[in-house]
N, C-alpha and C positions, 0 to 999 in steps of 0.2 A: 208450410214445408219446413221453415226454419225451426218452428216449434217441435216438429216431429223429430228432427235431427238432434235437438237438445235432449228430448225425452229418451232417445236411444243412446246418445254419446255419454251422458252423465252416468247412467247406471253401469255402462261398460267400463268407464274410467274407474268407478268405485270398485267394481269387481276385479279389475286388474290390480289395483292397489292392495286390496285384501288378499289376493292370491300371492302377492310377493311376501306377505307376512307369514304365509303358510308354507313357505319353501322348505325343502329338506334341510334340517338343522345339522346334519352330519357333515355338510360341506364347509361349515364355518368353525373356526377354532373356539374352544371354550374360553370364557373369561375368568374361569376359576384360577386360583393361585396355583402355580406350578411348583414342583419340588425345588427347582433351582431358585425360584423367587423366595421360597421359605428359607433357604440357606443364607440368603443375604441378610435376613433379619435376625440371625442368631449370633452375629459377631458382637463382641464387647468393645466399647470405645477404649481406645488406647490413651493412657494418661500422657499429656505432653511432657517431653523431656526438656529440662531447663537448658536453654542455649546460652552460650557466652555472648555477651555483646560484641559487636564488631570493633569496638574501640580498644586501644592499647590498655592492657591491664596494669594498673598501678595501685600500690597500697593506698588505702583511704587517707591515712594521716600524712602522706608524703607532702613536703613543702613545695612551693611553687617552683623554686629553682631546680629541685630534683626532678619534678615532673617535666619541666621544659627540657632538661638535659636528657631524660629517658626518651621523650618523644622525638627529639632531634636525633638521638642515637638510633632509634628504631627506623626512622625515615632514611637515615644515611645507610643503614644496613640493607634496607629494601632497595635503595639506589645501587648499592654494590651488587646485589643479585640481578638487578636490571642490566648493569654493565656487563656482568658475566654472560648473560643470555644474549646480549646485543650482537656480539661478533658472530656466533653460530647462526643467529636468526638472519643477519645480513647476508651471510654466505648462502643460506638456503633460499632466500628471496631472490638473490642474484641468479642462482641456478634455476629458479622457477620462472624467470622472465620469459614471456611468450608462451608459457604452458597454459593449457586450457584448465579452467576450474574443474576440480574433481580428479585431475590426474594425480599421480603419486607425488610428483615434485611440488605441485601447487599445494596439495594437502599438507605436506611436511612444512612448507613455508608458512602456511596459514596457522598451523599448530605452534610453530616457533613465534609467530607474531602474537598469538594468544598468550604464550608464556611471558612475553614482554609486557603485555597489558596486565597480566596477573601481578607481576612484580611491581608495576606502577600502582596497582590497587593497594598493595601493602603500604606503600608510602602515603597514599591518599588517606588511609586510616589515621596515621599519625598526624597528618596535616589537618584533618577534621577536628581532632582533639586540640591541636594548636589554635585552630580557628575559634573554638569555644573559649579557650583561655585568653586569646587576644580580645574577644568581645567583652569578656568580663573585665579584663584589665583596662580596656578603653572606657567602659562605663565607670569604673572606679576612678580613672584619671580625670574624667569630666567633672567630678565633684570633689576630688581630693588629690593626694599625691600620685605621681605617675611612675613610681618605682616598678610596679608590676608590668606596666606597659613597656618600659625600657628593658625589662628582662625577657619578655615574651616576643616582642616585635622583631629583633634581629634573627632569632631562630626561625620564626615564622617566615620571614622574607627569604632566608637561605633555603628552607625546605620548599617553599613555593617556587623558587628559581630552579631547583633540581627537577621538580615535577614538570615545570614548563619545558625544560630541556627534553625530558622523557616524552612529553606530548609531541614535540616537534619531531623527534626521532620516530615515534610510532606513526605519525602522519606521513612522513617521508617513505617509510618502509611499506606502509599500507598502499600508498600511491604507486610505489614500484611494483607491488604485487598485483595491483589492479583492483583494489578493494575499496 
């Protein structure tokens, strides 16, 4: 009896499998390339545009003292922009206390906070260049005179202190906003 059922079931299973292959093909989409897909392949690659590095631009032949002065000035100017934005941002964040995220008051405060973060980023660019100069001066001082270190270190410390102050301000305002 079991043999009889295998003799009947096996051919029926094969017949069902073959009938699935013979289904009406108009129900399924074609796998041929569509006109829209052809359009994607017709574009020409765009040549990359040269981008400026994120560091402060200084003439290549500038001596170390001039570079340190220029970087310090750039960082102090960025700190000035930070201070200009700090008052309005503080007022907007105070006005948005208790406001739900996404409301107009909260959004305006968040945008003002982002402006402060942007101004801080400008100072960070100058500090990163000062970091590189300080590393080079420290390496030079390890094997020779420390004149370069004495020139770079005070400015580096001053700018790092300004940015630490900005970090504290941003953290306090962000906490007040609830972010």
